[in-house]
Each structure stands twice: as structure tokens, then as C-alpha cells.
N, C-alpha and C positions, 0 to 999 in steps of 0.2 A: 504493499500499500503506501503510496507516495505522499508524504505529508505535505500540506501547503505551508507557505512563509507565514510567519505572523500578521495578524489582520493589521493591514494598515489604517490609521485615520487621516484620511483623504479631505482635501480641501472644496471638491464637489464631486462632479461624474467620474466615474473612473475611463480614463481614457485611451486606456491600452487597448489595442485591435489584436485579437489572436486568431489568428488565421489555419485552419485545417485544410490542405488539400488531398485530394485522390485520384491516382489513374488505377482502377480496377478493369484486370481483363479475365474473361473466360473462353478458353481456346476448345475448339471442337474440331473433329474429322466427319465431314458428311460426302459420301461415295459419290451419288450422282448430284446432277443438277436440283432435279426434283426434290433430294433430301435438302439441299443447301437452299434451298428456296424456302423448305419448310421449316427450317432450324431459326432462318429469320424471320418467318411468321410464328413460330415460337416466343422468340425474345422477345419481339414486339407485344406481343398478348402477356408475356408474363411480367415485362417491365414497362408497361404503357405509361400514360402522364398519368392516370387516376393509381394507379400502384405507386409509383413513385413519390406521387403526391402524399399517400399515407406514409412511405417511409418517411420523407423528410418531415411531416407533422408529427411522427414518433421521436424525431430526432430533436424538433422544437422542445416537446414534452420532457425529455430527457436532462436535456441542457439547461431548463427550467426557463425558457423563454417565451414570449407571448406572440402571436403569430399576428401581424397588422393586416399582411395582404399576401394573395397566393395568384400567380400567373402560370399555367400550366398549357403545353403544345403538343400533340402527334403530330410527326411530319411524314411525309409522302418521299419516297417509297417506304422510308423506314427511320424508326429513331423517335425520341421524345425529349422533351425540356421539362423543368419544373424550377422556378424561382420563388421563394418565400421570404418576405421582408418580415423581420423579428426584431422584439425589442427586449431588454432585459427583465420588464416586469410592466404589467399594464399600468396606465395610467387611471386613478381613482377620484372621482369625485368627492364634495363633503358627505353626501347620501351612501358614499359606496360603491356607485356604478362607473363601470369601466367608462375611460372618456379617452378616443383616440385623435388628438388636434392636428392640423398642419405639421406645430411645430414640432411634436413627437416624430411625426414621418419624416422631416427633414433631419432632425439632430440625429436619428437612428439608422437612415438609411444605408449606414454601414455596415449593418448587423444583417446578414441575410445567408439562406443555405440555398443553394442551387445544386442540383443535376442535369447532365446532357449524356445521351445513351447515342453508341455508333455501332450498330451491329453490321458486319459486311463479309463476305467471303472473297477467298482468292479466285480469280476467275480461271485457273488450270488446275490446281493441285489437291483441291478438296478440303483446304484449310479453312474453318470458319472461325471469327473471332467477334466477342461483345465486348466493346469498352464503354466503361462509365467514368466521367467527369465529375467528380463532387467536389463542393466548397463549402466550408461551414466557416464564417467568419462571425465573431461576437465583438462588441464592445460591454467595458463593464466587468463583475466580477464573475459572471457565466463561463463557463469553458468549453470549446468545443470538442475537447480531449474525453468529455465524459460520454460521447456518442459514438468513440472510437469502434469499439468492440461491438456496438449493435450493428455498424455501418457494414463491417469487413462480414460479419455472420449475414447479412442481408442480402449479399450479393454472390456469397459463396465461391470466391473467386480463386484463380491459380495464381494469378500475381496480383501484388498489391503494392504501389510505389507512393510513398505518403509524405507529404512536406507538412511542417508545424513551424510558422513563425509569429512572434510576438513583435508589433509594430508601435512606435511612438512612445510616448510617456504618461503618466500621470504623476499629479503634484500631491504632495502631504501637506497637513496643516500647518508645518513647518516652511513650508515652501520648498521643498528638496523633492525633486523630480526622481521617480522610479520608473526603470526600465523593463521591470519583470515582478510580477505579482505571486508567481509560485514557482517550486523549485522543478525542474526537469532536467535530465542528464541525456534524455533517448525518448523516442515515440515509445520504444519498447517498454520503457517504464510502466505504460499506462495498458498495456495489452493483458487480455485474460490470459489465464494457463494455459487453456485449450487451444488457442490461438497460437501462444509461443511455442506450443508441442508439432502445432500440424505444418508450420513454417518456416524454412529457413531463412534466416533476417541479416542484412547488413547497414550499417550506418554510415553516412557522410554528414557530420554534423560541426556548424560553424558557430561557436559557443560562444564568441564574442559579439558577433551578430544577432544573437537568440534566433538562429535560423537550424530546425532539425530534419534529417532526411534519413526515410527508412524505407528500403527496400524488400520484398518478400516474394518468396515463390514456394507453392507446393513442396513439401520433403519427397514423398511417394507418389512413383510414378505409376497407375493403372490404367492401363490402355483403355479397360471399359468405361471408365469413369470420361473419355473423350471421344466415345463414338456416339454418335447421332443416330438412333435406329439402326443398330450393329451390332453384334457380339463379337468380342476377339476370336472367341471358340469356333466362330463359322470362318474364319479366315486361315490361309495358309501361313505357315511360318515366315516364308518369304514375303507376303503380304503385311504380317504384323512387323517383320523390320522395317518395311519401307515407308508404314506410316508412322511407326514410332519416331525414327529417324526427323520425319518433315514434322513433326508435334513439337519434339525437343528442341529443334533448331529455331523453330517459331518461338518457343518459349525463351530460349535465349536470346533471340533479337529482340522480342519485346520486353526483357529484363534487363537487358544494358543498353536498350536504345538506338539500336545499330545494325546496320544487315551484315550478318557474317559470309564472308567468301570461301 
């Protein structure tokens, strides 16, 4: 359990901006053109704008944010986007009723949760990938790191590339600037045990800039989990070897962010 820093006595609103960003990948092999089309249809249905809205609404609840506005869109031929504007807590009037004023929206529009999806297939070799880009940016004391495990579990992905950064400063009652209000050595500090056991993880952190970067990929390779509408037992040994090589190369290229020659 990561212990927070002692509570700061702030002059006013906590102006630190905490941003958690993901690239999440699911990788699949679909033999025929029809199977690749059905894979895209499956992803588009499983992660349409309605489902994504529910996931992000749950994220807002987990981090303790109040939802101000939701914008969502499904795309043709595939993909979806959702953006949710959030605040640290609802404004209330003297009678205890929620108030969302123009001033509140203008002041807190840096706090948001967004997701964009990108299903696609290779034109020739049967590889299909589903990428989701997710951003959770908050102001104040609420932290996007609280939603880290939920988001990884929600997409059940083969590769997760996560960035966390704290920007700006907040000022305490003595006028001293603070550039961080919580302890963190690595994004891994906030991962649940079952996730740490499932993934191989590597860090590239720049502590003096409050930048934290973690790359993760599934430890165990099971061909059956990558085949769409097919079973490994139905394939010849040579075909299994060929498909495994294609999938492992795709995983390596996505994980390292470059083509392997």
C-alpha cells in the first residue's frame, strides 16, 4: 500500500494536474477475410460508445469525481470515442442542491476522462489489433491512479503502455510551492498483485520531472487465446509455428514501438 504524503494546508484549490495515459492493445489472429471482418464487428459491439461510457462513468466514481458532461460517438466503419468532463466534487447551494455553473465548468475543464478506440486488421497476414487510448486527467486531491487496476482489467489487454505525469504546482498557506502531493516511485506501486503476476513490466521514469512510464506485456503465450473462431488443436504443427511467429513479432513491434526487420 502506497502511503500518501502528510496532508497539505493549501491556500486555495489544489492546482496540481495529474494525468494518467494508456495505450492498450489486444492482438488476435483471424484466418480468413470474413473472420477478420467479424472480429472488427465483435470489437465494435463489445466496446461501442455505450460500453465505453459505462467504463468511464465507473472510473469517475472510483476516483471520486463528479460528472459534468458526457460526449460520445461511434464511427463508420469502426471505432468509438467518449469524453467526460469531471470536477473534484459537485457544487452545492445553501439548500444542498447540486449547482453546475459556467464558472465551475470553465475552471475545471482540465479534469476529464477520454477514450478512443482503433480496431484494425493487417491486409494480408491475418493479424488483427484493437487499440484503446485512454486519458484520465484530474485537478485537486482526486487521483487517476485509483482507476489504474480497473481500467487494465476492463480491457483485458496483451500490452499496456502507461504514462503518469504530475504538472504545475499548488501553493500552501505559507506561500510555498509544492510540485507533488503524493509519494510515487513507479506506476507499478499502484498495481494490484494479480496484475503484477500476469504481466512482465519495465519502467522508464524521470523523477526530477515527475514523469513515470511503465510498459507491460503478458508473460505467458497461449496460442488459443489469440485465435479468433479457431482452435490451435485444429491446426498443423507447421501452421501453429507460423502463426505464433507472426503474433510474437506483432507483440514485440507494438511493445517496442518500432518495426522489426
